[in-house]
N, CA, C and O atoms as a GROMACS GRO file, in nm:
protein
  296
    1MET      N    1  -5.253  23.214  13.879
    1MET     CA    2  -5.348  23.285  13.819
    1MET      C    3  -5.298  23.419  13.774
    1MET      O    4  -5.253  23.497  13.859
    2ASN      N    5  -5.301  23.454  13.640
    2ASN     CA    6  -5.241  23.584  13.590
    2ASN      C    7  -5.366  23.674  13.582
    2ASN      O    8  -5.467  23.645  13.518
    3VAL      N    9  -5.346  23.792  13.657
    3VAL     CA   10  -5.448  23.898  13.640
    3VAL      C   11  -5.375  24.021  13.575
    3VAL      O   12  -5.271  24.066  13.622
    4LYS      N   13  -5.437  24.072  13.463
    4LYS     CA   14  -5.394  24.182  13.396
    4LYS      C   15  -5.456  24.308  13.444
    4LYS      O   16  -5.579  24.313  13.453
    5PRO      N   17  -5.384  24.410  13.476
    5PRO     CA   18  -5.430  24.541  13.511
    5PRO      C   19  -5.534  24.602  13.405
    5PRO      O   20  -5.521  24.577  13.285
    6ALA      N   21  -5.636  24.680  13.453
    6ALA     CA   22  -5.726  24.739  13.361
    6ALA      C   23  -5.642  24.833  13.275
    6ALA      O   24  -5.544  24.891  13.322
    7VAL      N   25  -5.678  24.845  13.158
    7VAL     CA   26  -5.608  24.945  13.065
    7VAL      C   27  -5.683  25.065  13.061
    7VAL      O   28  -5.806  25.056  13.054
    8ALA      N   29  -5.625  25.178  13.066
    8ALA     CA   30  -5.685  25.318  13.055
    8ALA      C   31  -5.739  25.334  12.923
    8ALA      O   32  -5.714  25.251  12.836
    9ALA      N   33  -5.817  25.441  12.900
    9ALA     CA   34  -5.867  25.485  12.774
    9ALA      C   35  -5.770  25.487  12.659
    9ALA      O   36  -5.650  25.497  12.685
   10SER      N   37  -5.808  25.479  12.541
   10SER     CA   38  -5.712  25.491  12.417
   10SER      C   39  -5.620  25.604  12.423
   10SER      O   40  -5.661  25.709  12.471
   11THR      N   41  -5.492  25.594  12.376
   11THR     CA   42  -5.410  25.686  12.372
   11THR      C   43  -5.363  25.726  12.239
   11THR      O   44  -5.245  25.751  12.213
   12GLU      N   45  -5.472  25.730  12.148
   12GLU     CA   46  -5.435  25.760  12.014
   12GLU      C   47  -5.399  25.896  11.999
   12GLU      O   48  -5.464  25.981  12.060
   13LEU      N   49  -5.287  25.932  11.912
   13LEU     CA   50  -5.248  26.060  11.888
   13LEU      C   51  -5.300  26.114  11.756
   13LEU      O   52  -5.319  26.044  11.657
   14ALA      N   53  -5.320  26.250  11.763
   14ALA     CA   54  -5.374  26.315  11.638
   14ALA      C   55  -5.270  26.307  11.530
   14ALA      O   56  -5.151  26.294  11.557
   15ALA      N   57  -5.318  26.317  11.404
   15ALA     CA   58  -5.222  26.311  11.293
   15ALA      C   59  -5.156  26.440  11.304
   15ALA      O   60  -5.215  26.538  11.348
   16PRO      N   61  -5.024  26.443  11.262
   16PRO     CA   62  -4.940  26.572  11.251
   16PRO      C   63  -5.014  26.675  11.175
   16PRO      O   64  -5.086  26.651  11.078
   17GLY      N   65  -4.991  26.793  11.227
   17GLY     CA   66  -5.059  26.913  11.156
   17GLY      C   67  -5.210  26.935  11.189
   17GLY      O   68  -5.267  27.033  11.142
   18THR      N   69  -5.278  26.842  11.271
   18THR     CA   70  -5.418  26.864  11.303
   18THR      C   71  -5.436  26.917  11.447
   18THR      O   72  -5.383  26.861  11.542
   19ALA      N   73  -5.506  27.020  11.457
   19ALA     CA   74  -5.526  27.085  11.580
   19ALA      C   75  -5.641  27.005  11.671
   19ALA      O   76  -5.747  26.964  11.623
   20GLN      N   77  -5.604  26.990  11.801
   20GLN     CA   78  -5.704  26.937  11.881
   20GLN      C   79  -5.763  27.041  11.970
   20GLN      O   80  -5.682  27.115  12.025
   21PRO      N   81  -5.890  27.059  11.994
   21PRO     CA   82  -5.951  27.156  12.086
   21PRO      C   83  -5.894  27.135  12.229
   21PRO      O   84  -5.874  27.022  12.272
   22SER      N   85  -5.868  27.241  12.299
   22SER     CA   86  -5.812  27.221  12.426
   22SER      C   87  -5.942  27.190  12.512
   22SER      O   88  -6.052  27.236  12.482
   23PRO      N   89  -5.921  27.108  12.619
   23PRO     CA   90  -6.039  27.058  12.706
   23PRO      C   91  -6.079  27.189  12.795
   23PRO      O   92  -5.997  27.269  12.840
   24LEU      N   93  -6.202  27.196  12.810
   24LEU     CA   94  -6.245  27.304  12.905
   24LEU      C   95  -6.215  27.264  13.046
   24LEU      O   96  -6.223  27.146  13.082
   25PRO      N   97  -6.180  27.364  13.127
   25PRO     CA   98  -6.148  27.338  13.271
   25PRO      C   99  -6.267  27.286  13.336
   25PRO      O  100  -6.379  27.324  13.304
   26ALA      N  101  -6.246  27.198  13.427
   26ALA     CA  102  -6.353  27.123  13.500
   26ALA      C  103  -6.425  27.227  13.583
   26ALA      O  104  -6.366  27.313  13.648
   27ARG      N  105  -6.549  27.214  13.576
   27ARG     CA  106  -6.637  27.293  13.672
   27ARG      C  107  -6.630  27.233  13.812
   27ARG      O  108  -6.614  27.114  13.836
   28PRO      N  109  -6.644  27.330  13.897
   28PRO     CA  110  -6.626  27.274  14.048
   28PRO      C  111  -6.763  27.190  14.070
   28PRO      O  112  -6.869  27.228  14.019
   29THR      N  113  -6.752  27.082  14.143
   29THR     CA  114  -6.874  27.006  14.177
   29THR      C  115  -6.942  27.085  14.284
   29THR      O  116  -6.878  27.131  14.379
   30PRO      N  117  -7.077  27.102  14.268
   30PRO     CA  118  -7.144  27.175  14.373
   30PRO      C  119  -7.145  27.101  14.492
   30PRO      O  120  -7.159  26.979  14.480
   31VAL      N  121  -7.133  27.156  14.623
   31VAL     CA  122  -7.140  27.100  14.739
   31VAL      C  123  -7.237  27.163  14.824
   31VAL      O  124  -7.237  27.284  14.847
   32LYS      N  125  -7.330  27.072  14.877
   32LYS     CA  126  -7.430  27.125  14.976
   32LYS      C  127  -7.370  27.175  15.102
   32LYS      O  128  -7.297  27.102  15.170
   33SER      N  129  -7.398  27.297  15.135
   33SER     CA  130  -7.346  27.345  15.268
   33SER      C  131  -7.437  27.442  15.322
   33SER      O  132  -7.531  27.474  15.249
   34ASN      N  133  -7.428  27.495  15.436
   34ASN     CA  134  -7.506  27.604  15.492
   34ASN      C  135  -7.433  27.736  15.464
   34ASN      O  136  -7.482  27.837  15.514
   35GLY      N  137  -7.336  27.744  15.400
   35GLY     CA  138  -7.265  27.862  15.366
   35GLY      C  139  -7.329  27.932  15.234
   35GLY      O  140  -7.432  27.887  15.186
   36PRO      N  141  -7.264  28.043  15.180
   36PRO     CA  142  -7.314  28.104  15.071
   36PRO      C  143  -7.301  28.013  14.953
   36PRO      O  144  -7.215  27.925  14.950
   37GLN      N  145  -7.393  28.036  14.848
   37GLN     CA  146  -7.379  27.958  14.736
   37GLN      C  147  -7.261  28.011  14.644
   37GLN      O  148  -7.238  28.131  14.630
   38THR      N  149  -7.195  27.916  14.588
   38THR     CA  150  -7.074  27.963  14.510
   38THR      C  151  -7.115  27.933  14.354
   38THR      O  152  -7.161  27.824  14.318
   39LEU      N  153  -7.094  28.040  14.268
   39LEU     CA  154  -7.124  28.030  14.137
   39LEU      C  155  -6.995  28.047  14.063
   39LEU      O  156  -6.914  28.127  14.109
   40ASP      N  157  -6.968  27.982  13.957
   40ASP     CA  158  -6.863  27.987  13.862
   40ASP      C  159  -6.886  28.115  13.768
   40ASP      O  160  -6.995  28.129  13.712
   41SER      N  161  -6.792  28.199  13.754
   41SER     CA  162  -6.819  28.327  13.674
   41SER      C  163  -6.849  28.295  13.533
   41SER      O  164  -6.895  28.385  13.463
   42ARG      N  165  -6.829  28.184  13.485
   42ARG     CA  166  -6.864  28.139  13.358
   42ARG      C  167  -7.013  28.124  13.345
   42ARG      O  168  -7.071  28.146  13.239
   43GLU      N  169  -7.073  28.086  13.457
   43GLU     CA  170  -7.211  28.069  13.450
   43GLU      C  171  -7.289  28.209  13.443
   43GLU      O  172  -7.396  28.221  13.384
   44LEU      N  173  -7.225  28.312  13.509
   44LEU     CA  174  -7.282  28.448  13.488
   44LEU      C  175  -7.260  28.510  13.360
   44LEU      O  176  -7.352  28.562  13.297
   45LEU      N  177  -7.130  28.507  13.318
   45LEU     CA  178  -7.086  28.587  13.200
   45LEU      C  179  -7.101  28.510  13.070
   45LEU      O  180  -7.124  28.570  12.965
   46GLY      N  181  -7.089  28.371  13.074
   46GLY     CA  182  -7.104  28.301  12.957
   46GLY      C  183  -6.979  28.346  12.862
   46GLY      O  184  -6.866  28.361  12.909
   47ASP      N  185  -7.008  28.365  12.738
   47ASP     CA  186  -6.907  28.414  12.649
   47ASP      C  187  -6.897  28.563  12.640
   47ASP      O  188  -6.826  28.615  12.554
   48GLN      N  189  -6.963  28.632  12.724
   48GLN     CA  190  -6.969  28.784  12.724
   48GLN      C  191  -6.866  28.839  12.826
   48GLN      O  192  -6.838  28.777  12.929
   49ALA      N  193  -6.813  28.954  12.793
   49ALA     CA  194  -6.732  29.007  12.876
   49ALA      C  195  -6.789  29.099  12.993
   49ALA      O  196  -6.719  29.145  13.082
   50MET      N  197  -6.921  29.119  12.982
   50MET     CA  198  -7.008  29.193  13.066
   50MET      C  199  -7.148  29.154  13.084
   50MET      O  200  -7.213  29.116  12.987
   51VAL      N  201  -7.203  29.159  13.209
   51VAL     CA  202  -7.348  29.142  13.224
   51VAL      C  203  -7.407  29.247  13.309
   51VAL      O  204  -7.336  29.310  13.388
   52LEU      N  205  -7.521  29.268  13.298
   52LEU     CA  206  -7.590  29.364  13.385
   52LEU      C  207  -7.669  29.288  13.500
   52LEU      O  208  -7.734  29.188  13.471
   53ILE      N  209  -7.664  29.332  13.622
   53ILE     CA  210  -7.737  29.271  13.736
   53ILE      C  211  -7.819  29.362  13.802
   53ILE      O  212  -7.770  29.466  13.848
   54GLN      N  213  -7.957  29.332  13.814
   54GLN     CA  214  -8.042  29.421  13.871
   54GLN      C  215  -8.047  29.384  14.015
   54GLN      O  216  -8.063  29.265  14.040
   55HIS      N  217  -8.036  29.469  14.112
   55HIS     CA  218  -8.053  29.450  14.253
   55HIS      C  219  -8.114  29.561  14.320
   55HIS      O  220  -8.062  29.673  14.314
   56LEU      N  221  -8.230  29.539  14.390
   56LEU     CA  222  -8.304  29.621  14.462
   56LEU      C  223  -8.333  29.752  14.382
   56LEU      O  224  -8.316  29.862  14.436
   57GLY      N  225  -8.378  29.740  14.247
   57GLY     CA  226  -8.409  29.840  14.159
   57GLY      C  227  -8.285  29.919  14.102
   57GLY      O  228  -8.300  30.015  14.027
   58GLU      N  229  -8.171  29.876  14.139
   58GLU     CA  230  -8.049  29.937  14.082
   58GLU      C  231  -7.990  29.844  13.978
   58GLU      O  232  -8.008  29.724  13.992
   59ILE      N  233  -7.911  29.895  13.863
   59ILE     CA  234  -7.855  29.820  13.773
   59ILE      C  235  -7.697  29.824  13.799
   59ILE      O  236  -7.634  29.929  13.796
   60TYR      N  237  -7.640  29.699  13.826
   60TYR     CA  238  -7.501  29.689  13.839
   60TYR      C  239  -7.446  29.629  13.725
   60TYR      O  240  -7.516  29.560  13.651
   61ARG      N  241  -7.301  29.653  13.698
   61ARG     CA  242  -7.239  29.596  13.582
   61ARG      C  243  -7.132  29.505  13.624
   61ARG      O  244  -7.051  29.548  13.706
   62LEU      N  245  -7.123  29.388  13.580
   62LEU     CA  246  -7.024  29.297  13.610
   62LEU      C  247  -6.942  29.251  13.484
   62LEU      O  248  -6.988  29.188  13.389
   63GLN      N  249  -6.814  29.296  13.500
   63GLN     CA  250  -6.739  29.274  13.381
   63GLN      C  251  -6.599  29.219  13.409
   63GLN      O  252  -6.543  29.243  13.516
   64THR      N  253  -6.542  29.147  13.314
   64THR     CA  254  -6.408  29.094  13.329
   64THR      C  255  -6.310  29.181  13.255
   64THR      O  256  -6.342  29.245  13.155
   65THR      N  257  -6.191  29.182  13.306
   65THR     CA  258  -6.085  29.264  13.252
   65THR      C  259  -6.001  29.177  13.159
   65THR      O  260  -6.017  29.055  13.153
   66ARG      N  261  -5.914  29.241  13.090
   66ARG     CA  262  -5.814  29.152  13.006
   66ARG      C  263  -5.724  29.063  13.084
   66ARG      O  264  -5.671  28.963  13.036
   67GLN      N  265  -5.709  29.104  13.208
   67GLN     CA  266  -5.629  29.020  13.303
   67GLN      C  267  -5.704  28.922  13.369
   67GLN      O  268  -5.648  28.851  13.452
   68GLY      N  269  -5.831  28.908  13.341
   68GLY     CA  270  -5.911  28.797  13.396
   68GLY      C  271  -5.964  28.827  13.536
   68GLY      O  272  -6.008  28.736  13.606
   69LYS      N  273  -5.962  28.962  13.579
   69LYS     CA  274  -6.020  28.995  13.698
   69LYS      C  275  -6.163  29.050  13.680
   69LYS      O  276  -6.198  29.100  13.573
   70LEU      N  277  -6.243  29.040  13.784
   70LEU     CA  278  -6.382  29.097  13.780
   70LEU      C  279  -6.401  29.229  13.844
   70LEU      O  280  -6.346  29.257  13.951
   71ILE      N  281  -6.477  29.307  13.781
   71ILE     CA  282  -6.507  29.440  13.837
   71ILE      C  283  -6.666  29.453  13.852
   71ILE      O  284  -6.741  29.418  13.761
   72LEU      N  285  -6.705  29.498  13.958
   72LEU     CA  286  -6.852  29.520  13.977
   72LEU      C  287  -6.875  29.673  13.997
   72LEU      O  288  -6.820  29.729  14.093
   73THR      N  289  -6.952  29.739  13.913
   73THR     CA  290  -6.979  29.874  13.926
   73THR      C  291  -7.131  29.910  13.910
   73THR      O  292  -7.211  29.845  13.843
   74LYS      N  293  -7.158  30.024  13.981
   74LYS     CA  294  -7.294  30.066  13.990
   74LYS      C  295  -7.313  30.150  13.869
   74LYS      O  296  -7.422  30.203  13.847
   0.00000   0.00000   0.00000
């Protein structure tokens, strides 16, 4: 009996000179735990470099730097 292995998805190549969008990085799979909730910064910032967060009547600014680091200021 000959059994052929399953074939992976198509491996077509794009035509020369056509740009293909780069895939988005995979989002972490939420894991239920008793620890603190983990949020991806992309969920908070979206396509913006800064968001304002209200906490106990105070406004805080969360921003990303050119180097990709996060800064939280009051």
